[in-house]
C-alpha positions as CSV (number, residue, x, y, z in Angstrom):
1,M,-66.7,22.5,69.7
2,T,-64.5,21.1,66.7
3,T,-64.4,21.9,63.1
4,E,-64.1,18.8,60.5
5,A,-61.9,19.7,57.8
6,R,-63.2,18.4,53.9
7,E,-60.7,17.0,51.3
8,F,-62.0,15.4,48.4
9,C,-60.2,12.2,46.9
10,P,-58.0,13.1,43.7
11,N,-59.2,9.9,42.2
12,C,-63.1,9.9,42.8
13,G,-63.5,13.5,44.1
14,D,-65.9,11.9,46.7
15,P,-65.2,14.1,50.1
16,M,-63.2,12.9,52.8
17,E,-63.9,14.2,56.4
18,V,-60.9,14.6,57.9
19,D,-59.6,15.5,61.7
20,P,-57.0,18.3,62.1
21,A,-55.5,17.0,64.7
22,E,-54.9,13.8,63.1
23,R,-53.8,15.6,59.6
24,T,-50.2,15.3,58.8
25,P,-48.8,17.2,55.7
26,L,-47.1,14.8,53.7
27,P,-43.6,16.0,52.0
28,D,-43.2,16.4,48.7
29,T,-41.0,13.3,48.0
30,A,-43.8,11.4,49.2
31,G,-44.0,9.7,45.7
32,K,-46.5,6.9,45.1
33,R,-47.4,6.0,48.4
34,G,-47.6,9.4,49.3
35,K,-50.2,9.6,46.8
36,E,-52.1,6.3,48.0
37,Q,-52.4,8.0,51.5
38,K,-54.4,11.2,49.8
39,L,-57.4,8.9,48.2
40,C,-60.4,7.7,49.8
41,D,-60.9,4.0,51.4
42,S,-62.8,2.7,48.2
43,C,-60.1,4.0,45.8
44,Y,-57.6,3.1,48.3
45,F,-58.8,-0.5,48.4
46,D,-59.3,-0.6,45.0
47,R,-55.5,-0.7,43.8
48,F,-53.7,-1.9,47.3
49,D,-51.8,-5.1,46.9
50,L,-51.2,-6.4,50.4
51,V,-48.2,-8.6,49.0
52,D,-45.5,-7.6,46.7
53,A,-44.9,-11.4,44.8
54,P,-42.8,-12.3,41.7
55,D,-44.4,-14.2,39.1
56,R,-41.8,-17.1,39.4
57,I,-38.5,-18.1,41.5
58,E,-35.9,-20.3,39.9
59,V,-33.2,-22.0,42.3
60,L,-29.8,-23.2,41.1
61,V,-28.6,-26.3,42.7
62,C,-25.5,-28.0,41.9
63,A,-26.1,-31.5,40.5
64,R,-22.9,-33.0,42.3
65,C,-23.0,-31.7,45.9
66,G,-26.1,-30.1,46.2
67,A,-25.0,-26.5,47.0
68,V,-26.8,-23.5,46.5
69,H,-25.9,-20.5,44.5
70,R,-26.9,-17.6,46.3
71,G,-26.3,-14.0,45.3
72,N,-23.1,-14.4,43.1
73,R,-21.2,-17.6,45.2
74,W,-22.5,-21.0,45.9
75,V,-23.4,-22.3,49.5
76,D,-22.9,-25.2,50.9
77,I,-26.3,-26.9,52.4
78,D,-27.3,-30.2,54.5
79,A,-30.5,-30.9,52.5
80,R,-31.7,-33.2,50.3
81,D,-35.0,-31.9,50.3
82,Y,-35.1,-28.2,49.2
83,T,-38.4,-27.5,50.0
84,D,-36.8,-25.7,53.0
85,V,-34.5,-23.8,50.2
86,A,-37.5,-22.6,48.6
87,I,-39.4,-21.5,51.4
88,E,-36.2,-19.0,52.3
89,E,-35.8,-18.2,48.4
90,V,-39.6,-16.9,48.1
91,S,-39.8,-15.5,51.9
92,D,-36.6,-13.1,50.7
93,A,-38.4,-11.8,47.9
94,L,-42.2,-10.9,49.1
95,G,-42.6,-7.6,50.0
96,V,-45.2,-6.6,52.3
97,H,-46.9,-3.2,51.9
98,L,-46.1,-0.4,54.1
99,D,-49.3,1.0,55.6
100,A,-49.9,-2.8,56.6
101,Y,-48.9,-3.7,60.7
102,D,-49.8,-6.5,62.7
103,V,-49.0,-8.5,59.5
104,S,-49.1,-12.4,59.8
105,W,-48.2,-15.2,57.0
106,Q,-47.4,-18.5,56.7
107,V,-46.0,-20.6,53.7
108,D,-47.7,-24.0,52.7
109,P,-45.1,-25.7,49.8
110,E,-47.1,-27.7,47.2
111,Q,-44.9,-30.7,45.7
112,V,-45.9,-30.6,42.1
113,D,-42.9,-32.9,40.7
114,Q,-39.2,-33.3,41.0
115,N,-38.0,-30.0,40.1
116,T,-41.2,-28.0,40.7
117,I,-42.7,-26.7,44.6
118,R,-46.1,-24.4,44.2
119,M,-45.2,-22.3,47.0
120,H,-49.0,-20.8,48.9
121,C,-48.0,-18.2,50.9
122,H,-50.9,-16.6,53.2
123,F,-50.6,-12.9,54.6
124,S,-53.0,-11.3,57.1
125,G,-52.9,-7.8,58.5
126,I,-54.4,-4.2,59.5
127,V,-54.6,-1.3,57.2
128,R,-56.3,1.6,57.7
129,E,-57.9,0.2,60.7
130,T,-59.6,-2.4,58.5
131,F,-58.6,-6.1,58.4
132,V,-57.3,-7.8,55.0
133,E,-55.6,-10.6,53.8
134,E,-54.5,-12.4,50.9
135,T,-53.0,-15.3,48.8
136,V,-50.4,-15.2,46.2
137,V,-49.0,-18.6,44.7
138,V,-45.3,-18.6,43.8
139,P,-44.1,-21.2,41.8
140,V,-40.2,-22.2,42.8
141,K,-38.3,-24.1,39.8
142,I,-35.2,-26.5,41.1
143,S,-32.9,-25.8,38.2
144,R,-29.3,-27.7,38.3
145,Q,-25.8,-26.9,37.1
146,T,-22.6,-27.5,38.2
147,C,-20.9,-25.2,40.7
148,T,-17.1,-23.9,40.5
149,R,-15.8,-26.2,43.1
150,C,-17.3,-29.2,41.4
151,G,-16.6,-28.4,37.9
152,R,-12.7,-27.9,38.9
153,I,-12.9,-31.0,40.7
154,A,-14.6,-33.0,37.3
155,G,-11.7,-31.0,35.4
156,D,-8.9,-32.5,37.7
157,Y,-7.8,-29.0,38.5
158,Y,-5.0,-28.6,40.9
159,A,-3.0,-25.6,42.2
160,S,-0.3,-27.5,44.3
161,T,1.5,-30.8,44.4
162,V,3.1,-32.3,47.3
163,Q,5.8,-35.0,46.5
164,V,6.6,-36.8,49.8
165,R,9.9,-39.0,49.2
166,A,12.8,-40.3,51.7
167,R,16.6,-40.1,51.4
168,E,18.1,-43.0,50.8
169,R,15.3,-45.0,51.1
170,D,11.5,-45.3,50.2
171,P,8.9,-44.3,52.5
172,T,7.1,-46.3,54.8
173,S,3.8,-47.8,53.9
174,E,2.7,-45.4,57.4
175,E,4.3,-42.4,56.2
176,V,2.4,-42.8,52.9
177,E,-0.9,-43.4,54.7
178,R,-0.4,-40.6,57.0
179,A,0.3,-38.0,53.9
180,E,-3.1,-38.7,52.4
181,E,-5.0,-38.4,55.8
182,I,-3.5,-35.3,56.0
183,A,-3.9,-33.6,53.2
184,H,-8.0,-34.6,54.0
185,E,-7.5,-33.6,57.6
186,I,-6.8,-30.0,55.9
187,V,-9.2,-30.2,53.6
188,A,-12.1,-31.0,56.0
189,E,-10.5,-27.9,58.4
190,M,-10.8,-25.3,55.3
191,E,-14.1,-26.7,54.4
192,E,-15.6,-26.3,58.3
193,T,-14.5,-22.5,57.6
194,G,-16.5,-22.1,54.6
195,D,-13.6,-22.6,52.0
196,R,-15.4,-23.9,48.8
197,N,-12.0,-24.1,47.5
198,A,-10.4,-26.9,49.0
199,F,-10.2,-30.4,47.8
200,V,-7.7,-33.0,47.3
201,T,-7.6,-33.8,43.4
202,E,-5.8,-36.6,43.3
203,V,-3.4,-39.2,45.4
204,S,-1.1,-41.3,43.7
205,E,1.8,-43.7,44.8
206,T,4.7,-44.0,42.9
207,D,7.7,-46.4,43.6
208,D,9.4,-43.9,45.7
209,G,6.9,-42.3,47.6
210,V,3.6,-40.4,47.3
211,N,2.5,-37.6,45.2
212,I,-0.8,-35.6,46.1
213,K,-2.7,-32.8,44.0
214,V,-4.2,-30.5,46.0
215,S,-6.4,-27.3,45.0
216,T,-4.4,-24.2,46.5
217,T,-1.1,-23.4,47.4
218,N,-2.4,-22.8,50.9
219,I,-3.2,-26.4,51.6
220,G,-0.1,-28.3,49.7
221,K,2.7,-25.8,52.1
222,K,0.2,-26.8,55.0
223,I,0.6,-30.8,53.9
224,A,4.2,-30.6,53.7
225,A,4.8,-28.3,57.0
226,K,2.5,-31.1,59.0
227,M,4.7,-33.8,57.3
228,T,8.0,-32.2,58.5
229,E,6.6,-31.9,62.1
230,E,5.7,-35.6,62.6
231,F,7.6,-37.2,61.0
232,G,10.9,-35.0,60.3
233,G,13.0,-33.9,57.3
234,D,12.7,-30.6,55.4
235,F,10.4,-29.5,52.3
236,S,11.5,-27.4,49.2
237,D,9.0,-25.4,46.6
238,S,9.2,-24.5,43.2
239,E,6.9,-22.4,40.9
240,T,5.6,-23.6,37.2
241,L,4.5,-21.1,34.7
242,V,1.1,-22.8,33.4
243,T,-0.7,-20.6,31.9
244,E,-2.4,-16.7,32.1
245,D,-5.8,-15.9,33.4
246,E,-8.5,-13.4,31.8
247,D,-7.1,-10.4,33.4
248,G,-3.1,-11.5,31.4
249,E,-2.0,-12.2,35.1
250,E,0.6,-15.2,35.3
251,V,-0.6,-18.4,36.9
252,Y,2.1,-20.7,38.6
253,R,2.1,-24.5,39.9
254,V,3.6,-25.3,42.9
255,T,5.5,-28.3,43.8
256,Y,6.4,-28.6,47.8
257,A,9.4,-31.7,47.9
258,V,9.0,-33.4,51.2
259,H,12.8,-34.8,52.4
260,L,11.7,-37.2,55.1
261,P,15.2,-38.3,57.0
262,P,17.1,-41.5,56.1
263,Y,15.8,-43.2,59.1
264,S,12.6,-43.9,60.4
265,P,11.0,-44.8,63.7
266,G,11.0,-48.2,64.6
267,E,14.1,-49.0,62.3
268,I,17.1,-50.3,64.0
269,I,20.4,-49.3,62.7
270,D,24.2,-50.2,63.6
271,L,26.1,-46.8,63.7
272,Q,29.3,-46.1,62.6
273,D,32.4,-45.4,64.6
274,D,30.4,-46.6,67.5
275,D,30.8,-49.2,69.2
276,G,27.7,-48.7,71.7
277,G,25.7,-51.1,69.8
278,P,22.3,-51.0,67.7
279,V,20.1,-47.9,68.3
280,L,16.0,-48.6,67.8
281,V,15.2,-45.4,66.1
282,R,12.5,-43.8,68.0
283,S,12.0,-40.4,66.4
284,V,13.8,-38.3,63.5
285,R,12.3,-34.6,63.8
286,G,15.3,-32.2,64.4
287,N,18.0,-35.1,65.4
288,L,17.8,-39.1,65.8
289,K,16.9,-40.2,68.8
290,G,16.8,-43.9,69.7
291,T,17.2,-46.9,72.2
292,R,20.7,-48.8,72.7
293,L,19.7,-52.6,72.5
294,T,22.1,-53.8,74.5
295,T,21.9,-51.2,77.3
296,G,18.0,-49.6,76.9
297,E,19.6,-46.7,77.7
298,D,18.4,-43.5,75.4
299,Y,20.3,-42.1,72.4
300,E,20.3,-38.9,70.5
301,A,22.9,-37.9,67.4
302,G,24.6,-34.7,67.7
303,Y,23.6,-31.9,66.2
304,E,26.8,-32.2,63.5
305,V,24.6,-35.3,61.8
306,G,21.0,-34.7,62.9
307,D,18.6,-37.0,61.3
308,A,21.0,-38.8,59.4
309,P,24.1,-40.3,61.1
310,E,26.0,-42.9,59.2
311,A,24.7,-46.3,59.7
312,R,23.9,-49.1,58.4
313,R,20.7,-50.7,58.7
314,L,19.7,-53.9,60.4
315,G,16.0,-54.1,60.4
316,R,13.0,-52.9,61.9
317,L,10.9,-53.9,65.0
318,A,8.7,-55.6,63.1
319,D,11.1,-58.2,62.0
320,A,11.7,-59.3,65.6
321,E,10.9,-62.8,66.4
322,E,9.8,-65.0,69.7
323,T,12.1,-66.8,71.3
324,T,12.5,-68.7,74.6
325,L,14.5,-67.1,77.3
326,V,16.3,-69.6,78.6
327,A,18.2,-67.9,81.9
328,V,19.3,-64.6,83.4
329,E,23.2,-64.8,84.0
330,D,23.6,-61.5,85.7
331,E,23.0,-58.3,85.5
332,R,24.2,-57.5,81.7
333,A,23.2,-60.8,80.4
334,V,20.9,-63.6,79.6
335,Q,20.5,-66.5,77.4
336,V,18.3,-67.2,74.9
337,L,17.9,-69.5,72.2
338,D,18.7,-68.6,68.5
339,P,15.9,-68.2,66.7
340,E,17.8,-70.2,63.4
341,T,20.0,-72.9,65.0
342,Y,18.2,-73.5,68.1
343,R,21.4,-73.4,70.1
344,T,21.4,-71.6,73.5
345,K,23.3,-68.2,73.0
346,T,24.3,-66.0,75.8
347,I,23.7,-61.8,74.7
348,A,23.4,-58.3,76.4
349,R,20.5,-57.9,78.7
350,P,19.1,-54.4,78.1
351,D,17.4,-53.0,81.3
352,Y,14.0,-53.2,79.8
353,V,13.7,-57.2,79.0
354,D,10.8,-58.7,81.7
355,T,13.7,-61.4,83.3
356,D,10.5,-62.8,84.2
357,A,9.1,-63.4,80.5
358,E,9.1,-67.1,79.1
359,T,10.0,-65.5,75.9
360,V,11.4,-62.1,74.8
361,P,11.5,-60.9,71.1
362,V,14.7,-60.9,69.1
363,L,16.4,-59.7,66.0
364,K,19.3,-61.4,64.7
365,S,21.8,-59.3,61.7
366,R,24.8,-58.9,60.7
367,A,25.3,-56.9,64.1
368,G,24.4,-60.3,66.0
369,L,21.6,-61.1,67.9
370,H,19.8,-58.7,70.3
371,I,16.3,-58.6,72.5
372,V,14.3,-55.5,71.5
373,P,11.5,-53.8,73.3
374,D,8.4,-55.8,73.2
375,E,5.9,-53.0,71.9
376,R,3.7,-54.9,69.4
377,G,0.6,-54.1,71.8
378,D,1.7,-50.4,70.6
379,G,0.7,-50.6,67.1
380,E,4.0,-52.8,65.5
381,D,3.4,-55.7,63.3
382,E,4.3,-59.5,64.5
């Protein structure tokens, strides 16, 4: 025989029957929820809310790039429609009563206008063995501002400048174009890691090179290092004090000066104190390397001269002209037509010459007439 205990609702005073076996004493720290648990079903459901929802939610969106402000930072999202963002914000803001279980819910967005989405949130669950359901409507306001990154871009903010120059010459168009490509590649790589402070502020070509302003000193250093890795030379840096921040800390801008070698790949030079004939420059990373136009053999400058041996410039591979290959005299000589006088001339035969060809590319310079490698299909201009 079991005896049922009897308790009374602290709100209405009505008796409540409680099975002693299911009775669990509530700790003193149970607080409001503990008091609600002591109520009878009628009083409990009178004051029961299945869902705790805010009256209104505001979502801050950058008017320029579309980033969304979350917490204390801006987050890039790949969306023009902010309905999904609104659903996520509402979902994070909603709270379900702790006594409910087997809860299911859905959110139906209603686009009121361009900046307002009304979210109809439907919830259901089991509370005290009773099925309950509730619908709440939460308006979401889309407000537009300018994020920190876009504000800096609009204000032409930059922390470092990369100045690309060359010793004893101007940088080639390829070097200038590649410098800009490298800057954007590095920024893209940093953006992929979530760095929103990475951007190129300005690229300006000058009479003697190109200047690239970027948002951080780290980007500037990476651009300078990559340029010298690909094209040779070196770089130096210098700081300039520009202001103090709100904490009184000094703020500097850093200039990275890239010094490219005197000669560039594709250039043809005549080395001083060297009777081996002109050299087509192949590389200037570390030291100058190239191809002899008289023999086709490889050339490499000594460590003491590095990437800047004493030489005079004869032209570039792109300056070569097509002329007729008249005859092959022997292993060291061929006859060609001089492209200016149209007279037959005997010149050196480098080992890269195709003796079955009808025409060959030649460069006429102060050093004479020389056959150059036919590399127009590899990206050289005709």
